[in-house]
N, C-alpha and C positions, 0 to 999 in steps of 0.2 A: 702632794697629797690633796685628795678633794676635800674641799670645806665649803662651809656657808659664808656668803661675802657680805651678808647684811640683811636687814629687815626688809622684805618684799612689800610688807602691808600689814594693817591693823585692822581687823574686822569686829565689828561688835553689832549687837542688837540695839534698837533704839525705838522708842514709841512714836516718834515722828522724824525719821531719817532726813527728810528735806529740811526741816527746820533746824535740826541739830548740824547738818552739814553747813547751813548758812550760819549758824552761830560760830563755829570754828573758823569759818572764813572771815566773818566779819571782825570778830575779836582777837584772833590768834593769827591771822593771815594764811591760814592752811587752804590752799586753793584746790579745787576740783575741777579742772577743765573737762572738757567734753569727753577726754579719754580716761577721765577719773584717775589721773596720775598727779601726784605732788612731788615735784622735782625739789629734793632737799640740797642742802649744802652739805658738802663732806664734814665729818667731825666725828667725836668719840660717840659710842652708843653704849649704854650699860645693859647687860642681859643679866638681871639678878633676882633668882626666887628668894622669898622671904619665908622665914618660919610661920607656919599656920597661926600662931598666935603673937605676932608682931603687932605693934601698936603703932607702927611707921605710918600706916594709913588705916582708914575706917575698916573695923572688923566684919561688916556686912558687905564689903566689897572684896572680890578676888584678884583684882588687878587695878594698878594705878598708871596714868599715861604720864611719862615724864618726855618735856618738850624743851629741847636745846634752844637758848634764846641768845641773842647778840646784845641786848640792852635791856636788862632786867628792871632797872628803875624806870626806863621810859615806858615798858610795857605795864608794868604796875600802876603807874600814874594814868595811863590810857583806859586800864580795866577799871580802876576805881572811878574814873570820870564817867564810864559807862554803867555805873552802878553795880558793878561785880565785886563780890567781897572777896579780898585778896588777904591771905594770912601770911605772916612771915615770922621766924623764930630765930633767934640767935644760935640756938643748939643745932639748927639745920645746918648753919654755916660753918661751925666749929671755928677753926684757925684759917679758914679760906683755902685750904689744900685743895678742896674738891670743887670750890667756887661758891656761888650763892644761890639760894633757892628761894622760893615762894610757893604757895598752894592756893589753887582755885578749884571750882567744880562747875561742870558744865550744866546745863539746865536740866540733865536728867540724873544729876548727883554723882557723875563719875569724877573721881578725884584726878587732877591735874597738877603735877609737879613741874614747875617752871625752874630750869636750871640755866644758869650762866657759867659755864665753865670758866677757870682761872685763866688769866692772859698767858 
């Protein structure tokens, strides 16, 4: 059967694309080499539309970026040291079945969920 094999890219508008690209590179390690390709590590990807009235992320945003990380505690510490507000809530983690989560926002207000899947 013919099928989609993964996400090929995430494209969005920005007020200052170069500065925003730099922010993602510096704080989250998302690189954009000369060929504009970020080579990811293999792992799970969740594709999940939410109800229009969901309060899982801000009502004025149509989407939220979820990034899989390998050391959430370490990344939280690094982001906090850089002055980036990091939100955590026990109810996001539940019993840990799906892993652990934190939230940040990029300089243009895009919500970013940081997700460390369970071992």
